Biopython code that builds the backbone (N, CA, C, O; Angstrom):
import numpy as np
from Bio.PDB.StructureBuilder import StructureBuilder

atoms = [
    (1, "VAL", "N", (15.151, -3.930, 0.054)),
    (1, "VAL", "CA", (13.834, -3.450, 0.084)),
    (1, "VAL", "C", (13.110, -3.714, 1.257)),
    (1, "VAL", "O", (13.172, -4.850, 1.728)),
    (2, "ILE", "N", (12.377, -2.776, 1.853)),
    (2, "ILE", "CA", (11.591, -3.013, 3.082)),
    (2, "ILE", "C", (10.372, -3.555, 2.973)),
    (2, "ILE", "O", (9.574, -3.015, 2.206)),
    (3, "ASP", "N", (10.025, -4.609, 3.640)),
    (3, "ASP", "CA", (8.705, -5.145, 3.501)),
    (3, "ASP", "C", (7.563, -4.587, 4.215)),
    (3, "ASP", "O", (7.771, -3.872, 5.195)),
    (4, "ASN", "N", (6.467, -4.823, 3.850)),
    (4, "ASN", "CA", (5.314, -3.969, 4.537)),
    (4, "ASN", "C", (5.137, -4.306, 6.041)),
    (4, "ASN", "O", (4.827, -3.443, 6.862)),
    (5, "VAL", "N", (5.375, -5.770, 6.399)),
    (5, "VAL", "CA", (5.265, -6.037, 7.823)),
    (5, "VAL", "C", (6.151, -5.173, 8.735)),
    (5, "VAL", "O", (5.585, -4.604, 9.667)),
    (6, "PRO", "N", (7.343, -5.026, 8.591)),
    (6, "PRO", "CA", (8.241, -4.306, 9.439)),
    (6, "PRO", "C", (7.748, -2.762, 9.435)),
    (6, "PRO", "O", (7.779, -2.073, 10.454)),
    (7, "LEU", "N", (7.265, -2.268, 8.116)),
    (7, "LEU", "CA", (6.808, -0.842, 8.231)),
    (7, "LEU", "C", (5.643, -0.772, 9.040)),
    (7, "LEU", "O", (5.597, 0.255, 9.717)),
    (8, "VAL", "N", (4.623, -1.605, 9.183)),
    (8, "VAL", "CA", (3.589, -1.571, 9.995)),
    (8, "VAL", "C", (3.998, -1.637, 11.540)),
    (8, "VAL", "O", (3.492, -0.935, 12.416)),
    (9, "ALA", "N", (5.053, -2.650, 11.740)),
    (9, "ALA", "CA", (5.607, -2.737, 13.013)),
    (9, "ALA", "C", (6.219, -1.473, 13.667)),
    (9, "ALA", "O", (6.150, -1.164, 14.857)),
    (10, "ALA", "N", (6.881, -0.745, 12.576)),
    (10, "ALA", "CA", (7.679, 0.354, 12.887)),
    (10, "ALA", "C", (6.751, 1.459, 13.304)),
    (10, "ALA", "O", (6.943, 2.164, 14.294)),
    (11, "ALA", "N", (5.681, 1.566, 12.442)),
    (11, "ALA", "CA", (4.542, 2.595, 12.622)),
    (11, "ALA", "C", (3.938, 2.387, 14.203)),
    (11, "ALA", "O", (3.774, 3.261, 15.055)),
    (12, "MET", "N", (3.706, 1.140, 14.283)),
    (12, "MET", "CA", (3.051, 0.784, 15.649)),
    (12, "MET", "C", (3.939, 1.269, 16.987)),
    (12, "MET", "O", (3.467, 1.615, 18.070)),
    (13, "GLY", "N", (5.327, 1.199, 16.622)),
    (13, "GLY", "CA", (6.279, 1.625, 17.622)),
    (13, "GLY", "C", (6.404, 3.030, 17.909)),
    (13, "GLY", "O", (6.772, 3.499, 18.986)),
    (14, "MET", "N", (6.049, 3.721, 16.800)),
    (14, "MET", "CA", (6.130, 5.148, 16.737)),
    (14, "MET", "C", (4.853, 5.865, 17.185)),
    (14, "MET", "O", (4.951, 7.081, 17.347)),
    (15, "TYR", "N", (3.718, 5.305, 17.399)),
    (15, "TYR", "CA", (2.584, 5.869, 17.947)),
    (15, "TYR", "C", (2.156, 5.230, 19.094)),
    (15, "TYR", "O", (2.111, 4.001, 19.142)),
    (16, "ASP", "N", (1.816, 5.975, 20.081)),
    (16, "ASP", "CA", (1.199, 5.346, 21.443)),
    (16, "ASP", "C", (-0.207, 4.915, 21.354)),
    (16, "ASP", "O", (-1.178, 5.661, 21.230)),
    (17, "LEU", "N", (-0.210, 3.520, 21.436)),
    (17, "LEU", "CA", (-1.368, 2.770, 21.228)),
    (17, "LEU", "C", (-2.525, 2.982, 22.231)),
    (17, "LEU", "O", (-3.652, 2.539, 22.010)),
    (18, "SER", "N", (-2.203, 3.674, 23.335)),
    (18, "SER", "CA", (-2.975, 4.111, 24.225)),
    (18, "SER", "C", (-3.946, 5.267, 23.797)),
    (18, "SER", "O", (-5.119, 5.320, 24.166)),
    (19, "ILE", "N", (-3.286, 6.269, 22.910)),
    (19, "ILE", "CA", (-3.850, 7.322, 22.212)),
    (19, "ILE", "C", (-4.655, 7.045, 20.910)),
    (19, "ILE", "O", (-5.789, 7.438, 20.638)),
    (20, "ILE", "N", (-3.824, 6.289, 20.178)),
    (20, "ILE", "CA", (-4.545, 5.876, 18.776)),
    (20, "ILE", "C", (-4.656, 4.296, 19.099)),
    (20, "ILE", "O", (-3.667, 3.582, 18.930)),
    (21, "PRO", "N", (-5.760, 3.816, 19.523)),
    (21, "PRO", "CA", (-5.931, 2.497, 19.593)),
    (21, "PRO", "C", (-5.987, 1.769, 18.237)),
    (21, "PRO", "O", (-6.292, 2.342, 17.191)),
    (22, "THR", "N", (-5.663, 0.428, 18.333)),
    (22, "THR", "CA", (-5.400, -0.276, 17.090)),
    (22, "THR", "C", (-6.694, -0.682, 16.252)),
    (22, "THR", "O", (-6.645, -1.286, 15.180)),
    (23, "ASP", "N", (-7.930, -0.240, 16.931)),
    (23, "ASP", "CA", (-8.999, -0.319, 15.993)),
    (23, "ASP", "C", (-9.629, 1.077, 15.449)),
    (23, "ASP", "O", (-10.821, 1.245, 15.194)),
    (24, "SER", "N", (-8.717, 1.937, 15.336)),
    (24, "SER", "CA", (-8.951, 3.187, 14.774)),
    (24, "SER", "C", (-8.735, 3.258, 13.391)),
    (24, "SER", "O", (-8.041, 2.423, 12.811)),
    (25, "GLN", "N", (-9.429, 4.454, 12.664)),
    (25, "GLN", "CA", (-9.408, 4.423, 11.237)),
    (25, "GLN", "C", (-7.954, 4.768, 10.837)),
    (25, "GLN", "O", (-7.599, 4.637, 9.666)),
    (26, "PHE", "N", (-7.098, 5.213, 11.809)),
    (26, "PHE", "CA", (-5.695, 5.640, 11.308)),
    (26, "PHE", "C", (-5.020, 4.288, 11.041)),
    (26, "PHE", "O", (-4.111, 4.313, 10.210)),
    (27, "TRP", "N", (-5.292, 3.213, 11.563)),
    (27, "TRP", "CA", (-4.583, 1.852, 11.462)),
    (27, "TRP", "C", (-5.083, 1.132, 10.199)),
    (27, "TRP", "O", (-4.481, 0.210, 9.649)),
    (28, "ASP", "N", (-6.367, 1.711, 9.763)),
    (28, "ASP", "CA", (-6.749, 1.188, 8.658)),
    (28, "ASP", "C", (-6.144, 1.798, 7.430)),
    (28, "ASP", "O", (-6.037, 1.154, 6.387)),
    (29, "LEU", "N", (-5.756, 3.018, 7.551)),
    (29, "LEU", "CA", (-5.178, 3.907, 6.473)),
    (29, "LEU", "C", (-3.792, 3.057, 6.388)),
    (29, "LEU", "O", (-3.426, 2.500, 5.353)),
    (30, "ILE", "N", (-3.139, 3.033, 7.495)),
    (30, "ILE", "CA", (-1.827, 2.548, 7.657)),
    (30, "ILE", "C", (-1.762, 1.210, 6.988)),
    (30, "ILE", "O", (-0.919, 1.024, 6.110)),
    (31, "ALA", "N", (-2.698, 0.152, 7.386)),
    (31, "ALA", "CA", (-2.568, -0.977, 6.617)),
    (31, "ALA", "C", (-2.852, -0.918, 5.107)),
    (31, "ALA", "O", (-2.218, -1.595, 4.297)),
    (32, "PHE", "N", (-3.787, -0.117, 4.793)),
    (32, "PHE", "CA", (-4.066, -0.069, 3.277)),
    (32, "PHE", "C", (-2.636, 0.562, 2.634)),
    (32, "PHE", "O", (-2.144, -0.023, 1.669)),
    (33, "CYS", "N", (-2.043, 1.647, 3.128)),
    (33, "CYS", "CA", (-0.909, 2.100, 2.602)),
    (33, "CYS", "C", (0.374, 1.236, 2.371)),
    (33, "CYS", "O", (1.174, 1.313, 1.439)),
    (34, "ALA", "N", (0.375, 0.339, 3.520)),
    (34, "ALA", "CA", (1.541, -0.588, 3.759)),
    (34, "ALA", "C", (1.377, -1.765, 2.715)),
    (34, "ALA", "O", (2.301, -2.186, 2.019)),
    (35, "GLY", "N", (-0.013, -2.273, 2.696)),
    (35, "GLY", "CA", (-0.126, -3.325, 1.759)),
    (35, "GLY", "C", (-0.298, -3.094, 0.416)),
    (35, "GLY", "O", (0.159, -3.911, -0.384)),
    (36, "THR", "N", (-0.942, -2.014, -0.003)),
    (36, "THR", "CA", (-0.985, -1.694, -1.383)),
    (36, "THR", "C", (0.039, -0.828, -2.037)),
    (36, "THR", "O", (0.389, -0.868, -3.217)),
    (37, "GLY", "N", (0.488, 0.004, -1.038)),
    (37, "GLY", "CA", (1.645, 0.794, -1.563)),
    (37, "GLY", "C", (2.928, 0.077, -1.929)),
    (37, "GLY", "O", (3.579, 0.373, -2.931)),
    (38, "GLY", "N", (3.291, -0.956, -1.006)),
    (38, "GLY", "CA", (4.321, -1.820, -1.250)),
    (38, "GLY", "C", (4.145, -2.516, -2.636)),
    (38, "GLY", "O", (5.175, -2.632, -3.301)),
    (39, "SER", "N", (2.978, -2.997, -3.164)),
    (39, "SER", "CA", (2.866, -3.462, -4.374)),
    (39, "SER", "C", (2.630, -2.611, -5.561)),
    (39, "SER", "O", (2.517, -3.086, -6.691)),
    (40, "LEU", "N", (2.557, -1.377, -5.299)),
    (40, "LEU", "CA", (2.283, -0.363, -6.388)),
    (40, "LEU", "C", (3.440, -0.656, -7.561)),
    (40, "LEU", "O", (3.109, -0.804, -8.737)),
    (41, "LEU", "N", (4.631, -0.715, -7.181)),
    (41, "LEU", "CA", (5.626, -0.971, -8.031)),
    (41, "LEU", "C", (5.692, -2.359, -8.267)),
    (41, "LEU", "O", (5.565, -3.073, -7.272)),
    (42, "VAL", "N", (5.878, -2.956, -9.467)),
    (42, "VAL", "CA", (6.118, -4.270, -9.826)),
    (42, "VAL", "C", (7.175, -4.881, -8.865)),
    (42, "VAL", "O", (6.987, -5.996, -8.379)),
    (43, "ILE", "N", (8.475, -4.026, -8.545)),
    (43, "ILE", "CA", (9.395, -4.713, -7.724)),
    (43, "ILE", "C", (9.187, -4.831, -6.294)),
    (43, "ILE", "O", (10.004, -5.290, -5.496)),
    (44, "GLY", "N", (7.739, -4.268, -5.964)),
    (44, "GLY", "CA", (7.739, -4.054, -4.470)),
    (44, "GLY", "C", (7.022, -5.428, -3.836)),
    (44, "GLY", "O", (6.524, -5.464, -2.710)),
    (45, "SER", "N", (7.059, -6.400, -4.648)),
    (45, "SER", "CA", (6.450, -7.763, -4.175)),
    (45, "SER", "C", (7.105, -8.882, -4.850)),
    (45, "SER", "O", (7.584, -8.664, -5.963)),
    (46, "ALA", "N", (7.202, -10.145, -4.293)),
    (46, "ALA", "CA", (7.590, -11.284, -4.874)),
    (46, "ALA", "C", (6.731, -11.441, -6.050)),
    (46, "ALA", "O", (7.179, -11.529, -7.193)),
    (47, "SER", "N", (5.379, -11.478, -5.719)),
    (47, "SER", "CA", (4.723, -11.666, -7.152)),
    (47, "SER", "C", (5.038, -10.939, -8.309)),
    (47, "SER", "O", (5.022, -11.447, -9.430)),
    (48, "GLY", "N", (5.352, -9.654, -8.058)),
    (48, "GLY", "CA", (5.650, -8.511, -9.184)),
    (48, "GLY", "C", (6.982, -9.070, -9.813)),
    (48, "GLY", "O", (7.155, -9.004, -11.030)),
    (49, "ILE", "N", (7.841, -9.572, -9.044)),
    (49, "ILE", "CA", (9.070, -10.065, -9.696)),
    (49, "ILE", "C", (8.941, -11.229, -10.463)),
    (49, "ILE", "O", (9.605, -11.361, -11.491)),
    (50, "ALA", "N", (8.064, -12.194, -10.029)),
    (50, "ALA", "CA", (7.718, -13.311, -10.712)),
    (50, "ALA", "C", (7.021, -12.932, -11.857)),
    (50, "ALA", "O", (7.399, -13.551, -12.852)),
    (51, "PHE", "N", (6.130, -12.123, -12.054)),
    (51, "PHE", "CA", (5.463, -11.717, -13.139)),
    (51, "PHE", "C", (6.354, -10.896, -14.261)),
    (51, "PHE", "O", (6.092, -10.897, -15.463)),
    (52, "MET", "N", (7.423, -10.217, -13.665)),
    (52, "MET", "CA", (8.264, -9.800, -14.618)),
    (52, "MET", "C", (9.139, -10.692, -15.416)),
    (52, "MET", "O", (9.405, -10.577, -16.612)),
    (53, "GLY", "N", (9.565, -11.638, -14.549)),
    (53, "GLY", "CA", (10.404, -13.108, -15.177)),
    (53, "GLY", "C", (9.445, -13.888, -16.211)),
    (53, "GLY", "O", (9.857, -14.269, -17.306)),
    (54, "MET", "N", (8.069, -14.097, -15.740)),
    (54, "MET", "CA", (7.309, -15.049, -16.549)),
    (54, "MET", "C", (6.952, -14.283, -17.884)),
    (54, "MET", "O", (6.896, -14.875, -18.962)),
    (55, "GLU", "N", (6.724, -12.988, -17.753)),
    (55, "GLU", "CA", (6.204, -12.252, -18.984)),
    (55, "GLU", "C", (7.124, -11.547, -19.582)),
    (55, "GLU", "O", (6.804, -10.735, -20.450)),
    (56, "ASN", "N", (8.266, -11.719, -19.259)),
    (56, "ASN", "CA", (9.463, -11.065, -19.660)),
    (56, "ASN", "C", (9.253, -9.486, -20.144)),
    (56, "ASN", "O", (9.433, -9.058, -21.284)),
    (57, "ILE", "N", (8.869, -8.812, -19.094)),
    (57, "ILE", "CA", (8.660, -7.464, -19.197)),
    (57, "ILE", "C", (9.769, -6.653, -18.386)),
    (57, "ILE", "O", (10.348, -7.151, -17.420)),
    (58, "SER", "N", (9.994, -5.496, -18.806)),
    (58, "SER", "CA", (11.047, -4.746, -18.050)),
    (58, "SER", "C", (10.269, -3.794, -17.170)),
    (58, "SER", "O", (9.055, -3.632, -17.288)),
    (59, "PHE", "N", (11.080, -3.126, -16.217)),
    (59, "PHE", "CA", (10.599, -2.201, -15.186)),
    (59, "PHE", "C", (9.993, -0.954, -15.847)),
    (59, "PHE", "O", (8.959, -0.427, -15.436)),
    (60, "LEU", "N", (10.694, -0.522, -16.884)),
    (60, "LEU", "CA", (10.290, 0.637, -17.740)),
    (60, "LEU", "C", (8.903, 0.469, -18.476)),
    (60, "LEU", "O", (8.059, 1.363, -18.540)),
    (61, "TRP", "N", (8.791, -0.647, -18.960)),
    (61, "TRP", "CA", (7.379, -0.935, -19.529)),
    (61, "TRP", "C", (6.330, -1.070, -18.313)),
    (61, "TRP", "O", (5.228, -0.535, -18.435)),
    (62, "TYR", "N", (6.588, -1.622, -17.399)),
    (62, "TYR", "CA", (5.650, -1.560, -16.252)),
    (62, "TYR", "C", (5.450, -0.045, -15.812)),
    (62, "TYR", "O", (4.323, 0.355, -15.521)),
    (63, "LEU", "N", (6.403, 0.677, -15.774)),
    (63, "LEU", "CA", (6.116, 2.068, -15.373)),
    (63, "LEU", "C", (5.381, 2.881, -16.329)),
    (63, "LEU", "O", (4.709, 3.849, -15.974)),
    (64, "LYS", "N", (5.499, 2.496, -17.559)),
    (64, "LYS", "CA", (4.739, 3.360, -18.713)),
    (64, "LYS", "C", (3.290, 2.821, -18.829)),
    (64, "LYS", "O", (2.359, 3.612, -18.979)),
    (65, "LYS", "N", (3.081, 1.413, -18.759)),
    (65, "LYS", "CA", (1.926, 0.708, -19.163)),
    (65, "LYS", "C", (0.853, 0.607, -18.041)),
    (65, "LYS", "O", (-0.348, 0.841, -18.172)),
    (66, "ILE", "N", (1.528, 0.202, -16.873)),
    (66, "ILE", "CA", (0.697, -0.349, -15.643)),
    (66, "ILE", "C", (0.610, 0.703, -14.403)),
    (66, "ILE", "O", (-0.422, 0.972, -13.788)),
    (67, "ALA", "N", (1.818, 1.208, -14.178)),
    (67, "ALA", "CA", (1.922, 2.179, -12.879)),
    (67, "ALA", "C", (0.886, 3.300, -12.906)),
    (67, "ALA", "O", (0.162, 3.500, -11.931)),
    (68, "PRO", "N", (0.816, 4.006, -13.983)),
    (68, "PRO", "CA", (-0.421, 5.103, -13.880)),
    (68, "PRO", "C", (-1.765, 4.489, -13.470)),
    (68, "PRO", "O", (-2.357, 5.067, -12.559)),
    (69, "GLY", "N", (-2.245, 3.572, -13.926)),
    (69, "GLY", "CA", (-3.495, 2.844, -13.483)),
    (69, "GLY", "C", (-3.359, 2.361, -11.983)),
    (69, "GLY", "O", (-4.223, 2.618, -11.144)),
    (70, "ALA", "N", (-2.211, 1.645, -11.707)),
    (70, "ALA", "CA", (-2.041, 1.254, -10.360)),
    (70, "ALA", "C", (-2.185, 2.610, -9.352)),
    (70, "ALA", "O", (-2.869, 2.614, -8.329)),
    (71, "ALA", "N", (-1.471, 3.655, -9.810)),
    (71, "ALA", "CA", (-1.458, 4.744, -8.953)),
    (71, "ALA", "C", (-2.733, 5.490, -8.665)),
    (71, "ALA", "O", (-2.934, 6.025, -7.575)),
    (72, "MET", "N", (-3.670, 5.518, -9.755)),
    (72, "MET", "CA", (-4.940, 6.144, -9.714)),
    (72, "MET", "C", (-5.756, 5.246, -8.800)),
    (72, "MET", "O", (-6.506, 5.783, -7.985)),
    (73, "GLY", "N", (-5.659, 3.751, -8.878)),
    (73, "GLY", "CA", (-6.502, 3.018, -8.001)),
    (73, "GLY", "C", (-5.958, 3.223, -6.476)),
    (73, "GLY", "O", (-6.743, 3.293, -5.530)),
    (74, "TYR", "N", (-4.699, 3.303, -6.341)),
    (74, "TYR", "CA", (-4.095, 3.613, -4.826)),
    (74, "TYR", "C", (-4.821, 4.780, -4.527)),
    (74, "TYR", "O", (-5.511, 4.681, -3.513)),
    (75, "VAL", "N", (-4.868, 5.923, -5.153)),
    (75, "VAL", "CA", (-5.319, 7.083, -4.691)),
    (75, "VAL", "C", (-6.832, 7.160, -4.351)),
    (75, "VAL", "O", (-7.360, 7.802, -3.443)),
    (76, "ALA", "N", (-7.454, 6.303, -5.353)),
    (76, "ALA", "CA", (-8.876, 6.037, -5.113)),
    (76, "ALA", "C", (-9.209, 5.399, -4.043)),
    (76, "ALA", "O", (-10.193, 5.693, -3.364)),
    (77, "GLY", "N", (-8.307, 4.339, -3.764)),
    (77, "GLY", "CA", (-8.465, 3.607, -2.292)),
    (77, "GLY", "C", (-8.432, 4.465, -1.171)),
    (77, "GLY", "O", (-9.285, 4.374, -0.288)),
    (78, "ILE", "N", (-7.370, 5.425, -1.130)),
    (78, "ILE", "CA", (-7.270, 6.199, -0.017)),
    (78, "ILE", "C", (-8.420, 7.117, 0.012)),
    (78, "ILE", "O", (-9.065, 7.049, 1.058)),
    (79, "ILE", "N", (-8.847, 7.963, -0.870)),
    (79, "ILE", "CA", (-10.046, 8.612, -0.925)),
    (79, "ILE", "C", (-11.226, 8.002, -0.433)),
    (79, "ILE", "O", (-12.041, 8.632, 0.241)),
    (80, "THR", "N", (-11.381, 6.620, -0.780)),
    (80, "THR", "CA", (-12.513, 5.833, -0.261)),
    (80, "THR", "C", (-12.486, 5.666, 1.339)),
    (80, "THR", "O", (-13.485, 5.797, 2.046)),
    (81, "LEU", "N", (-11.236, 5.367, 1.792)),
    (81, "LEU", "CA", (-11.095, 5.246, 3.188)),
    (81, "LEU", "C", (-11.299, 6.468, 3.822)),
    (81, "LEU", "O", (-11.764, 6.468, 4.962)),
    (82, "LEU", "N", (-11.013, 7.541, 3.241)),
    (82, "LEU", "CA", (-11.266, 8.964, 3.939)),
    (82, "LEU", "C", (-12.672, 9.363, 4.023)),
    (82, "LEU", "O", (-13.124, 10.037, 4.949)),
    (83, "VAL", "N", (-13.440, 8.870, 2.896)),
    (83, "VAL", "CA", (-14.918, 9.280, 2.937)),
    (83, "VAL", "C", (-15.649, 8.306, 3.939)),
    (83, "VAL", "O", (-16.591, 8.682, 4.637)),
    (84, "GLN", "N", (-15.096, 6.911, 3.957)),
    (84, "GLN", "CA", (-15.886, 6.095, 4.842)),
    (84, "GLN", "C", (-15.587, 6.641, 6.105)),
    (84, "GLN", "O", (-16.497, 6.625, 6.934)),
    (85, "THR", "N", (-14.375, 7.174, 6.460)),
    (85, "THR", "CA", (-14.112, 7.572, 7.905)),
    (85, "THR", "C", (-15.171, 8.719, 8.312)),
    (85, "THR", "O", (-15.828, 8.771, 9.351)),
    (86, "LYS", "N", (-15.171, 9.725, 7.113)),
    (86, "LYS", "CA", (-16.083, 11.083, 7.462)),
    (86, "LYS", "C", (-17.495, 10.352, 7.468)),
    (86, "LYS", "O", (-18.233, 11.002, 8.209)),
    (87, "LEU", "N", (-18.048, 9.439, 7.023)),
    (87, "LEU", "CA", (-19.410, 9.158, 7.046)),
    (87, "LEU", "C", (-19.562, 8.048, 8.152)),
    (87, "LEU", "O", (-20.586, 7.371, 8.241)),
    (88, "GLY", "N", (-18.613, 7.920, 8.886)),
    (88, "GLY", "CA", (-18.692, 7.040, 10.049)),
    (88, "GLY", "C", (-18.916, 5.501, 9.937)),
    (88, "GLY", "O", (-19.587, 4.929, 10.795)),
    (89, "PHE", "N", (-18.337, 4.787, 8.838)),
    (89, "PHE", "CA", (-18.271, 3.400, 8.492)),
    (89, "PHE", "C", (-17.322, 2.915, 9.162)),
    (89, "PHE", "O", (-17.039, 1.722, 9.058)),
]
sb = StructureBuilder()
sb.init_structure("model")
sb.init_model(0)
sb.init_chain("A")
sb.init_seg("    ")
for serial, (resi, resn, name, xyz) in enumerate(atoms, 1):
    if name == "N":
        sb.init_residue(resn, " ", resi, " ")
    sb.init_atom(name, np.array(xyz, "f"), 0.0, 1.0, " ", f" {name:<3s}", serial, name[0])
structure = sb.get_structure()
């Protein structure tokens, strides 16, 4: 499993920081996607694994009951970031 910190570091290595500065909206989107996307699946974070163990739930239960709402929230967050960018926030 690849953690979100190495993914962001890899993205920073892929793009020229003189062309896309670190304070641009592009990096806001990368940070949102890496931080939230990695936790979208319960197995994407240590807290998710702990939750599965403590509550004795299966991965399939999570996919059926929780993942659809989490995915909608993820998409809503991306849309919000894009709208904020268009409005100049």
